[in-house]
Each structure stands twice: as C-alpha cells, then as structure tokens.
C-alpha positions in Angstrom: 0.0 0.0 0.0 2.7 2.5 0.9 4.6 1.6 -2.3 1.5 2.5 -4.4 1.1 5.8 -2.6 4.8 6.6 -3.0 4.6 5.8 -6.7 1.6 8.0 -7.1 3.3 10.8 -5.3 6.4 10.6 -7.4 4.3 10.5 -10.6 2.4 13.6 -9.4 5.7 15.4 -8.8 6.9 14.4 -12.2 3.7 15.5 -13.9 3.9 18.9 -12.2 7.4 19.3 -13.3 6.5 18.5 -16.9 3.4 20.7 -16.9 5.3 23.6 -15.3 8.1 23.7 -17.9 8.1 26.9 -19.8 10.4 25.9 -22.6 11.4 22.8 -24.4 14.8 22.8 -22.6 13.0 22.9 -19.3 10.7 20.1 -20.4 13.7 17.9 -21.4 15.3 18.6 -18.1 12.2 17.8 -16.2 11.9 14.5 -18.0 15.5 13.6 -17.2 15.1 14.7 -13.5 11.8 13.1 -12.7 10.8 10.4 -15.2 13.9 8.2 -15.5 13.0 6.5 -12.2 10.0 4.8 -13.7 10.5 1.5 -15.5 10.2 1.8 -19.3 7.0 -0.3 -19.6 5.3 1.0 -16.5 1.9 2.6 -16.7 3.2 5.6 -14.9 5.9 6.2 -17.5 3.4 5.8 -20.3 1.1 8.5 -18.7 4.1 10.8 -18.2 5.3 10.2 -21.8 1.8 11.2 -23.1 2.0 14.3 -20.9 5.5 15.1 -22.2 4.4 14.7 -25.8 1.4 16.9 -25.3 3.4 19.6 -23.5 6.1 19.5 -26.1 3.6 20.1 -28.8 2.1 23.0 -26.9 5.6 24.6 -26.3 6.7 24.2 -29.9 3.5 25.8 -31.1 3.9 28.7 -28.6 7.5 29.2 -29.7 6.5 29.2 -33.3 3.7 31.7 -32.6 6.2 33.9 -30.7 8.5 33.9 -33.7 5.7 34.9 -36.0 4.7 37.8 -33.7 8.3 39.0 -33.4 8.6 38.9 -37.2 5.7 41.2 -37.4 
C-alpha cells in the first residue's frame, strides 16, 4: 500500500514538473530529472510520456507563434 502511494506521489511530482516547464529545454530537463526513475514499460511512464508529448507540442506551437509575432 505504501509503495503504491509513493509511486503515485512521485508520478504527481513528475507530472507537475512536466506541466510547469516553460520551454522545451526545461521540459527535457524535467523528463530527465523526474521520469527516469519509472520503468520503461510501466503505466506511470506511459502516462508521463503522453503528458511530455502533449506539453512538447504546446511549447513548440507557442515558440512558433512567438517567432511569428516578433517577425511582425
């Protein structure tokens, strides 16, 4: 029971770090800092990878939009 709660807490911290990243570099760092501790085929890692991919797409779109706005 305690292991399940610990795993959920670690996943929540990792998800917060991924969601809180404000650039693709920060997102990559958050993945390396928080997500490597989960086994490759674990359901937690799969959920975090989905969040990573979604957040990466959002950040890339935001960066592209920013470059369009700066270009005028």
